[in-house]
C-alpha positions as CSV (number, residue, x, y, z in Angstrom):
1,X,6.8,32.5,-1.0
2,X,4.8,33.4,2.0
3,X,5.9,35.8,4.8
4,X,4.9,35.2,8.3
5,X,5.4,37.9,11.0
6,X,5.7,36.6,14.5
7,X,4.8,38.9,17.4
8,X,5.2,39.0,21.1
9,X,2.8,41.4,22.7
10,X,3.1,44.5,20.5
11,X,6.7,44.0,19.5
12,X,7.5,42.0,16.3
13,X,10.4,39.7,17.1
14,X,10.5,37.2,14.2
15,X,10.3,37.4,10.5
16,X,10.2,33.9,9.1
17,X,10.3,33.1,5.4
18,X,8.8,29.9,4.2
19,X,10.0,28.7,0.8
20,X,8.5,25.7,-0.9
21,X,10.6,24.3,-3.7
22,X,10.7,20.9,-5.5
23,X,13.6,18.6,-4.4
24,X,12.9,15.6,-6.6
25,X,9.9,13.8,-8.0
26,X,7.1,13.8,-5.5
27,X,9.2,15.6,-2.9
28,X,9.0,19.1,-1.4
29,X,11.1,21.2,0.8
30,X,9.9,23.7,3.4
31,X,12.5,26.2,4.6
32,X,11.9,28.3,7.7
33,X,14.6,31.0,8.2
34,X,15.6,31.9,11.7
35,X,15.3,35.4,13.2
36,X,18.8,35.5,14.6
37,X,22.2,36.2,13.0
38,X,23.6,32.9,14.2
39,X,20.9,30.4,13.5
40,X,21.0,26.8,14.7
41,X,20.1,24.4,11.9
42,X,17.6,21.6,12.0
43,X,17.0,19.2,9.1
44,X,13.9,16.9,9.1
45,X,13.1,14.1,6.7
46,X,9.4,13.5,6.9
47,X,6.4,11.8,5.2
48,X,3.8,14.4,6.0
49,X,2.4,16.8,3.4
50,X,3.1,20.5,3.8
51,X,-0.5,21.5,4.8
52,X,-0.4,19.1,7.7
53,X,3.2,19.7,8.9
54,X,3.3,23.4,8.5
55,X,1.3,24.2,11.7
56,X,3.7,22.0,13.7
57,X,6.8,23.7,12.2
58,X,5.3,27.2,12.7
59,X,4.4,26.4,16.3
60,X,7.9,25.1,17.0
61,X,9.6,28.1,15.5
62,X,7.4,30.5,17.5
63,X,9.0,28.9,20.6
64,X,12.5,28.6,19.0
65,X,13.1,31.6,16.7
66,X,16.8,30.8,16.8
67,X,16.4,27.6,14.8
68,X,16.5,27.5,11.0
69,X,14.4,24.6,9.8
70,X,14.7,22.6,6.6
71,X,11.9,20.0,6.1
72,X,12.1,17.6,3.3
73,X,8.8,15.8,2.4
74,X,9.5,12.4,0.9
75,X,7.6,9.2,0.1
76,X,8.0,6.4,2.6
77,X,10.4,4.1,0.8
78,X,12.4,7.1,-0.6
79,X,13.0,8.3,2.9
80,X,14.1,4.9,4.1
81,X,16.5,4.5,1.1
82,X,18.0,7.9,1.6
83,X,18.7,7.3,5.3
84,X,20.5,4.1,4.5
85,X,22.5,5.8,1.8
86,X,23.5,8.5,4.4
87,X,24.0,6.1,7.3
88,X,27.7,6.9,7.7
89,X,27.2,10.6,7.3
90,X,23.6,11.5,8.1
91,X,22.2,14.7,6.8
92,X,18.9,14.5,8.7
93,X,18.6,15.3,12.4
94,X,15.0,13.9,12.7
95,X,13.0,11.3,10.8
96,X,9.2,11.2,10.8
97,X,7.3,8.5,8.9
98,X,4.1,6.5,9.0
99,X,5.9,3.4,7.5
100,X,6.2,1.9,10.9
101,X,8.2,-1.3,10.1
102,X,10.8,0.7,8.2
103,X,11.2,3.2,11.0
104,X,11.5,0.4,13.6
105,X,14.1,-1.3,11.4
106,X,16.2,1.9,11.3
107,X,16.0,2.2,15.1
108,X,16.7,-1.5,15.7
109,X,19.8,-1.3,13.5
110,X,21.2,1.4,15.8
111,X,20.5,4.4,13.5
112,X,18.5,6.2,16.2
113,X,19.6,8.0,19.3
114,X,17.9,8.0,22.7
115,X,16.2,11.1,24.0
116,X,17.0,11.7,27.6
117,X,14.2,14.1,28.7
118,X,11.2,14.0,31.1
119,X,8.8,14.2,28.1
120,X,10.4,11.2,26.5
121,X,10.3,9.2,29.7
122,X,6.7,10.1,30.4
123,X,5.4,9.2,26.9
124,X,2.9,6.3,26.9
125,X,4.6,3.0,26.7
126,X,2.3,1.8,23.9
127,X,3.4,4.7,21.8
128,X,7.1,4.4,22.0
129,X,10.0,2.0,21.8
130,X,12.6,2.6,24.5
131,X,13.2,6.3,24.4
132,X,14.3,6.3,20.8
133,X,11.1,5.9,18.7
134,X,7.9,7.8,19.4
135,X,4.4,7.6,18.0
136,X,3.1,11.2,17.9
137,X,-0.1,10.8,15.9
138,X,-3.2,8.6,15.9
139,X,-4.5,8.1,12.4
140,X,-7.2,5.6,11.4
141,X,-7.1,3.8,8.0
142,X,-10.4,4.4,6.2
143,X,-12.4,3.7,3.1
144,X,-13.9,6.4,0.8
145,X,-16.7,6.2,-1.7
146,X,-18.4,8.6,-4.1
147,X,-21.7,9.9,-2.7
148,X,-23.5,9.0,-5.9
149,X,-22.5,5.4,-5.5
150,X,-25.3,5.1,-2.9
151,X,-27.9,5.6,-5.6
152,X,-26.8,2.3,-7.2
153,X,-25.8,0.1,-4.3
154,X,-25.3,0.2,-0.6
155,X,-21.8,1.7,0.1
156,X,-19.5,-0.5,2.2
157,X,-19.1,0.3,5.9
158,X,-16.8,-2.6,6.8
159,X,-14.2,-4.9,5.2
160,X,-16.7,-7.7,4.9
161,X,-19.2,-5.4,3.1
162,X,-16.5,-4.3,0.7
163,X,-15.8,-7.9,-0.1
164,X,-19.4,-8.7,-0.7
165,X,-19.8,-5.6,-2.8
166,X,-16.9,-6.6,-5.1
167,X,-18.1,-10.1,-5.4
168,X,-21.7,-9.2,-6.2
169,X,-21.0,-6.2,-8.5
170,X,-17.8,-7.2,-10.2
171,X,-18.9,-5.9,-13.6
172,X,-20.2,-2.5,-12.4
173,X,-17.1,-1.9,-10.2
174,X,-14.6,-3.1,-12.9
175,X,-11.6,-0.7,-12.9
176,X,-13.5,1.5,-10.3
177,X,-11.8,0.6,-7.0
178,X,-8.4,1.9,-5.9
179,X,-6.0,1.0,-3.1
180,X,-2.3,1.2,-2.2
181,X,0.2,-0.8,-4.1
182,X,2.2,-2.7,-1.4
183,X,5.0,-3.4,-3.8
184,X,5.8,0.4,-4.2
185,X,4.5,1.9,-1.0
186,X,5.9,1.2,2.5
187,X,2.6,2.4,4.1
188,X,0.6,0.2,1.7
189,X,2.7,-2.8,2.6
190,X,2.3,-2.1,6.3
191,X,-1.5,-2.1,6.0
192,X,-1.5,-5.2,3.9
193,X,0.5,-7.2,6.4
194,X,-1.7,-6.0,9.3
195,X,-4.9,-6.7,7.4
196,X,-3.6,-10.2,6.7
197,X,-2.9,-10.7,10.4
198,X,-6.3,-9.5,11.6
199,X,-8.7,-10.8,9.0
200,X,-9.2,-14.4,8.0
201,X,-10.9,-13.2,4.8
202,X,-8.2,-10.7,3.8
203,X,-6.9,-12.8,0.9
204,X,-10.5,-13.2,-0.4
205,X,-10.6,-9.4,-0.5
206,X,-7.3,-9.2,-2.3
207,X,-8.5,-11.7,-4.9
208,X,-11.8,-9.7,-5.4
209,X,-9.7,-6.5,-5.8
210,X,-7.7,-8.2,-8.5
211,X,-10.7,-9.6,-10.3
212,X,-12.2,-6.1,-10.3
213,X,-9.0,-4.8,-12.0
214,X,-8.6,-2.4,-9.1
215,X,-6.1,0.5,-9.6
216,X,-3.0,0.6,-7.4
217,X,-1.5,4.0,-6.3
218,X,1.4,4.9,-4.0
219,X,-0.3,7.8,-2.1
220,X,-3.6,8.7,-0.5
221,X,-3.5,12.0,-2.4
222,X,-3.5,10.2,-5.8
223,X,-6.4,8.0,-4.7
224,X,-8.4,11.0,-3.5
225,X,-7.8,12.9,-6.7
226,X,-9.0,9.9,-8.8
227,X,-12.1,9.5,-6.6
228,X,-13.0,13.2,-6.9
229,X,-12.5,13.1,-10.7
230,X,-14.8,10.0,-10.9
231,X,-12.1,7.6,-12.2
232,X,-12.5,5.6,-9.0
233,X,-15.7,5.0,-7.1
234,X,-14.4,3.3,-4.0
235,X,-11.1,3.7,-2.2
236,X,-9.8,1.1,0.3
237,X,-7.1,1.7,3.0
238,X,-6.6,5.4,2.7
239,X,-4.9,7.5,5.5
240,X,-7.8,9.0,7.4
241,X,-5.9,12.2,8.4
242,X,-5.5,13.2,4.8
243,X,-9.0,12.0,3.8
244,X,-10.8,14.1,6.5
245,X,-9.5,17.4,5.2
246,X,-10.0,16.5,1.6
247,X,-13.6,15.2,2.0
248,X,-14.5,18.4,3.9
249,X,-13.7,20.3,0.7
250,X,-15.1,17.7,-1.7
251,X,-18.8,16.9,-0.8
252,X,-19.0,14.3,-3.5
253,X,-16.9,12.0,-1.3
254,X,-17.7,10.2,1.9
255,X,-15.2,8.8,4.5
256,X,-16.0,5.6,6.3
257,X,-14.1,4.3,9.3
258,X,-14.7,0.5,9.0
259,X,-17.0,-0.8,11.6
260,X,-15.5,-4.3,11.9
261,X,-12.0,-3.1,12.6
262,X,-10.0,0.0,11.9
263,X,-6.2,0.0,11.6
264,X,-4.5,3.0,13.2
265,X,-1.1,4.1,12.2
266,X,1.3,6.4,14.1
267,X,3.9,8.6,12.6
268,X,7.1,7.4,14.3
269,X,9.6,10.1,15.1
270,X,13.3,9.6,16.0
271,X,16.6,11.4,16.2
272,X,19.2,10.0,14.0
273,X,22.4,8.6,15.4
274,X,25.2,11.0,14.8
275,X,22.7,13.7,13.9
276,X,24.5,16.8,12.6
277,X,22.6,19.0,15.0
278,X,21.6,16.9,18.0
279,X,20.6,19.8,20.3
280,X,18.0,21.1,17.9
281,X,16.8,17.6,17.2
282,X,16.1,17.0,20.9
283,X,14.3,20.3,21.2
284,X,12.1,19.5,18.2
285,X,11.1,16.0,19.4
286,X,10.5,17.3,22.9
287,X,8.2,19.8,21.4
288,X,6.3,17.1,19.5
289,X,5.7,15.3,22.8
290,X,4.6,18.4,24.6
291,X,1.0,19.3,25.5
292,X,1.0,22.5,23.3
293,X,2.1,20.6,20.2
294,X,-0.4,17.8,20.8
295,X,-3.2,20.3,21.3
296,X,-2.2,21.8,18.0
297,X,-2.3,18.3,16.4
298,X,-5.9,17.9,17.7
299,X,-7.2,21.3,16.8
300,X,-5.4,22.5,13.7
301,X,-4.6,19.2,11.9
302,X,-6.4,15.9,11.4
303,X,-3.5,13.8,12.6
304,X,-4.8,13.0,16.0
305,X,-3.2,13.7,19.4
306,X,-1.6,10.9,21.5
307,X,-0.7,12.9,24.7
308,X,-2.7,11.3,27.6
309,X,-3.4,14.7,29.0
310,X,-5.3,15.9,25.9
311,X,-8.9,15.0,25.5
312,X,-11.8,15.9,23.2
313,X,-12.2,15.9,19.4
314,X,-9.1,15.0,17.5
315,X,-7.5,12.8,20.1
316,X,-6.8,9.1,20.6
317,X,-9.0,9.1,23.7
318,X,-11.9,10.4,21.7
319,X,-11.5,7.9,18.9
320,X,-11.2,5.0,21.4
321,X,-14.4,6.2,23.2
322,X,-16.3,6.3,19.9
323,X,-15.1,3.1,18.3
324,X,-14.1,0.9,21.2
325,X,-12.6,-2.5,20.3
326,X,-12.8,-1.8,16.6
327,X,-9.7,0.4,17.0
328,X,-6.6,-1.6,16.2
329,X,-3.4,0.5,16.5
330,X,-0.4,-1.0,14.8
331,X,1.8,-2.1,17.8
332,X,5.3,-0.5,18.1
333,X,7.7,-3.4,18.8
334,X,9.5,-6.4,17.4
335,X,6.4,-7.5,15.5
336,X,7.1,-4.6,13.1
337,X,10.5,-6.1,12.3
338,X,8.9,-9.4,11.6
339,X,6.8,-7.9,8.9
340,X,10.0,-7.1,7.0
341,X,11.2,-10.7,7.1
342,X,12.4,-11.4,3.5
343,X,10.5,-14.6,3.1
344,X,7.3,-13.2,4.6
345,X,7.5,-10.1,2.5
346,X,8.2,-12.1,-0.7
347,X,5.3,-14.4,0.1
348,X,2.8,-11.6,0.6
349,X,3.9,-9.7,-2.5
350,X,3.8,-12.8,-4.6
351,X,0.2,-13.4,-3.4
352,X,-0.7,-9.8,-4.3
353,X,1.1,-10.2,-7.7
354,X,-0.9,-13.4,-8.4
355,X,-4.2,-11.6,-7.7
356,X,-3.2,-8.6,-9.8
357,X,-1.1,-10.1,-12.5
358,X,-2.2,-8.6,-15.8
359,X,-5.1,-7.0,-14.1
360,X,-3.8,-3.8,-12.6
361,X,-5.1,-1.3,-15.1
362,X,-3.2,1.6,-13.4
363,X,0.2,0.1,-13.5
364,X,0.2,-2.6,-16.1
365,X,-2.3,-1.7,-18.7
366,X,-4.7,0.8,-20.1
367,X,-7.5,2.0,-17.8
368,X,-11.0,2.5,-19.0
369,X,-11.8,6.1,-19.7
370,X,-13.6,7.9,-16.8
371,X,-17.4,7.7,-17.1
372,X,-20.1,8.7,-14.6
373,X,-22.1,6.1,-12.7
374,X,-25.0,4.9,-14.8
375,X,-28.1,7.0,-14.7
376,X,-26.8,9.2,-11.8
377,X,-26.3,12.9,-11.7
378,X,-22.7,14.2,-11.2
379,X,-22.0,16.4,-8.2
């Protein structure tokens, strides 16, 4: 438990208590108690780890001390399944997830509610659908490698270089590469379908990943942990916002934004249809779209600000200026729904399964014990 005392001038006006408790496997709840006797509830289902979401929730409650917040952190597909289970009696007021096709599907099925506010109307058209679904972050998808790998081979700086590396060093990299499992991760499936759309050699890369017995995980956190421990040497398609913080504290790892193209995801936020507390939901989403919240995203998180009035480090404008045409944001629109087409999904996952059948050491068989890179010192 952690106590945070809010102050206005010299007078303390709020005492918020943050309680972090497990809800289910791989899920966490943050609870922010209000400072009033008659609090207004707000329930958020999100796919954003506590260290990243906490500054946003704290900033919102500083401006809205009458609101009591319950934030439930879930994995992407778990969030989607829970919302569908509760569709006739929703428990969440706001949904926030990087699994863009699934969020769009919920909105397209009428499970979202429009936000009628100046902030919603003014939000960039490329970062919203109608006034119901809003992209509030700008997060590149990156690669990570162990620094000591460079003593044995040139680390990859693009998708093409990763493919060549896997093909030319299959024995050395056997069981040492990790990526998302698109069968078990909504985010991983999103990146797979977008990679396949952009790159003519994507399936060659998937085949090389399978031939290298690459490990498959469901979260960026699990991949980073394995990389830091030395179980993996190269990570492919990790969420850059998580990687940036982790790498800063783990100098043995290096983050790479691919030079040929870099997918960019956005965490899509929406108010649920028949939200139990629509007034507080509107206030929270309006806050996320505000300049103060977006400045906080740019300065106190690694999630990236979208607001067109915010510039400098940690913003979409800065990333576009540095990487130019290599930046490929996943578009918010009907194309997202097409990625969930049953036949297309089945075809993609069957191709993945064929490449990884009886090869995925992490999910289907024993993994080689962790060993250091040959003849290289450990950090």
